[in-house]
DRENMI-668918 format. One record per residue: residue number from 1; x, y, z of N, C-alpha, C in turn. Coordinates in steps of 0.1 Angstrom, whole numbers. Layout:
NUM, X, Y, Z, X, Y, Z, X, Y, Z
...
***
This chain:
1, 15, -205, 107, 3, -202, 99, 3, -187, 97
2, 0, -183, 85, -1, -169, 81, -14, -163, 84
3, -14, -151, 90, -27, -145, 93, -30, -134, 83
4, -40, -136, 75, -45, -126, 65, -58, -121, 70
5, -60, -107, 69, -72, -101, 74, -79, -95, 62
6, -92, -97, 61, -100, -90, 50, -102, -76, 54
7, -99, -67, 44, -100, -53, 46, -110, -45, 37
8, -113, -52, 25, -122, -46, 16, -127, -56, 6
9, -137, -53, -2, -141, -61, -13, -134, -57, -25
10, -131, -67, -34, -123, -64, -46, -131, -53, -55
11, -144, -54, -55, -152, -45, -63, -151, -30, -58
12, -146, -28, -45, -144, -15, -40, -131, -8, -45
13, -123, -15, -53, -110, -10, -57, -108, -13, -72
14, -114, -4, -80, -112, -6, -95, -97, -3, -99
15, -94, -8, -111, -80, -6, -116, -77, 9, -117
16, -65, 12, -113, -61, 26, -114, -65, 35, -102
17, -71, 29, -92, -75, 36, -80, -68, 31, -68
18, -71, 39, -57, -66, 35, -44, -76, 38, -33
19, -76, 30, -23, -85, 33, -11, -77, 32, 2
20, -83, 37, 12, -77, 37, 25, -85, 27, 34
21, -78, 17, 40, -85, 8, 49, -78, 8, 62
22, -84, 1, 72, -78, 0, 85, -73, -14, 87
23, -60, -16, 91, -55, -29, 93, -45, -29, 105
24, -48, -37, 115, -40, -37, 127, -38, -23, 134
25, -49, -16, 133, -49, -2, 139, -42, 8, 131
26, -38, 5, 119, -31, 15, 110, -40, 18, 98
27, -38, 31, 93, -44, 34, 81, -35, 30, 70
28, -40, 22, 60, -32, 16, 49, -38, 20, 36
29, -30, 24, 27, -34, 27, 13, -32, 15, 5
30, -43, 11, -2, -43, -1, -11, -45, 4, -25
31, -36, 0, -34, -36, 4, -48, -39, -8, -57
32, -47, -5, -68, -49, -15, -78, -42, -9, -91
33, -30, -15, -94, -22, -10, -105, -22, -21, -116
34, -30, -18, -126, -31, -27, -137, -35, -41, -133
35, -44, -42, -123, -49, -54, -118, -41, -61, -107
36, -29, -55, -104, -21, -60, -93, -23, -51, -80
37, -24, -57, -69, -27, -50, -56, -14, -48, -48
38, -13, -36, -43, -1, -32, -35, -7, -24, -23
39, 1, -24, -12, -3, -17, 0, 9, -11, 8
40, 7, 1, 13, 17, 7, 21, 10, 16, 31
41, 18, 22, 40, 12, 32, 50, 5, 42, 43
42, -6, 47, 48, -14, 58, 42, -7, 71, 43
43, 1, 73, 54, 7, 86, 57, 22, 86, 53
44, 26, 96, 45, 39, 97, 41, 48, 99, 53
45, 59, 92, 55, 68, 94, 66, 74, 108, 67
46, 74, 115, 57, 81, 129, 56, 72, 139, 64
47, 60, 141, 59, 51, 151, 65, 36, 146, 67
48, 34, 133, 65, 21, 128, 68, 11, 129, 56
49, 16, 132, 44, 7, 134, 32, -1, 121, 29
50, -13, 122, 23, -21, 111, 21, -17, 104, 8
51, -10, 92, 10, -4, 85, -2, -15, 80, -11
52, -27, 77, -6, -37, 72, -16, -41, 82, -26
53, -38, 95, -24, -41, 105, -33, -29, 108, -42
54, -18, 101, -41, -6, 104, -48, -7, 100, -63
55, 2, 105, -71, 3, 102, -85, 10, 89, -86
56, 4, 80, -95, 11, 67, -97, 19, 68, -110
57, 31, 63, -108, 40, 61, -120, 45, 47, -120
58, 39, 39, -127, 42, 24, -127, 38, 19, -113
59, 47, 13, -106, 44, 8, -92, 49, 18, -82
60, 52, 30, -86, 57, 40, -76, 46, 50, -74
61, 43, 54, -61, 34, 64, -58, 42, 76, -53
62, 37, 88, -58, 44, 101, -55, 35, 108, -45
63, 40, 112, -33, 33, 119, -23, 28, 132, -29
64, 15, 135, -27, 9, 147, -33, 14, 160, -26
65, 20, 159, -14, 24, 171, -7, 38, 176, -10
66, 47, 167, -11, 61, 171, -13, 69, 163, -23
67, 62, 154, -30, 68, 147, -41, 77, 135, -37
68, 77, 130, -25, 85, 119, -21, 80, 107, -29
69, 89, 98, -33, 85, 86, -41, 86, 73, -33
70, 76, 64, -35, 76, 51, -28, 73, 40, -37
71, 83, 31, -39, 81, 20, -48, 72, 9, -40
72, 61, 5, -46, 52, -4, -39, 55, -18, -42
73, 63, -21, -52, 65, -35, -57, 74, -43, -47
74, 69, -54, -41, 77, -61, -32, 89, -69, -38
75, 89, -69, -51, 100, -76, -58, 112, -68, -59
76, 111, -55, -55, 123, -46, -55, 131, -48, -42
77, 142, -41, -41, 150, -42, -29, 141, -37, -17
78, 145, -42, -5, 138, -37, 7, 137, -22, 8
79, 125, -17, 12, 124, -3, 12, 132, 4, 23
80, 138, 15, 20, 146, 23, 30, 140, 37, 31
81, 128, 39, 28, 122, 52, 27, 113, 55, 39
82, 111, 46, 48, 103, 49, 60, 89, 45, 59
83, 84, 42, 47, 70, 37, 46, 69, 22, 48
84, 59, 18, 55, 56, 4, 57, 49, -2, 45
85, 53, -14, 41, 46, -21, 31, 39, -33, 37
86, 28, -36, 30, 19, -47, 35, 18, -58, 24
87, 17, -70, 28, 15, -81, 18, 0, -81, 15
88, -4, -82, 2, -17, -82, -2, -21, -94, -11
89, -33, -99, -10, -38, -109, -19, -53, -108, -20
90, -58, -114, -31, -72, -114, -34, -77, -128, -32
91, -88, -130, -25, -93, -144, -22, -108, -143, -21
92, -115, -150, -29, -130, -151, -29, -136, -137, -29
93, -131, -128, -37, -136, -115, -39, -133, -105, -28
94, -124, -109, -19, -120, -101, -7, -105, -97, -9
95, -102, -84, -5, -88, -80, -5, -83, -83, 9
96, -72, -90, 10, -66, -94, 23, -53, -88, 25
97, -50, -84, 37, -36, -79, 41, -30, -88, 51
98, -17, -88, 51, -10, -96, 61, 0, -86, 68
99, 6, -91, 79, 15, -84, 87, 24, -75, 79
100, 25, -63, 84, 33, -52, 77, 48, -56, 75
101, 54, -51, 65, 68, -53, 62, 75, -40, 65
102, 83, -40, 75, 89, -28, 80, 100, -23, 71
103, 102, -10, 70, 113, -5, 62, 127, -10, 67
104, 136, -11, 58, 150, -15, 62, 156, -4, 70
105, 165, -8, 80, 172, 2, 88, 186, 4, 83
106, 189, -3, 72, 203, -2, 66, 205, 11, 60
***
C-alpha cells in the first residue's frame, strides 16, 4: 500500500508559484508549473539555497544563490544532482506527497 500524506490545500498553490511544506520531517518545495505539481528538497544540496524562491525554466528550477539547476520532472532520467524528489498528487483538493525519491548514486 502506498502512503500519501496531505501537506497543503490545492488553493494554497496557484499556477506559477511554489510553497514550502513539511513532509517526513523535511522541508519540501512544491511547485505548480502550468497546473502540474512537482516537489523536491527545499534546500539546494550545494549551499542550502531556498529552491522555492528559484527561477523556473519549464520544469527546471534554478537555485537563487548560485544558479544550480534541478529538473523536477519525474519523466526524465533519475536525478544525479543531490536533490531529493518527491512524488506528488492532487486528491479531493489536497496536495499529497509520497516517500522521497533519492538521487542516483551513479
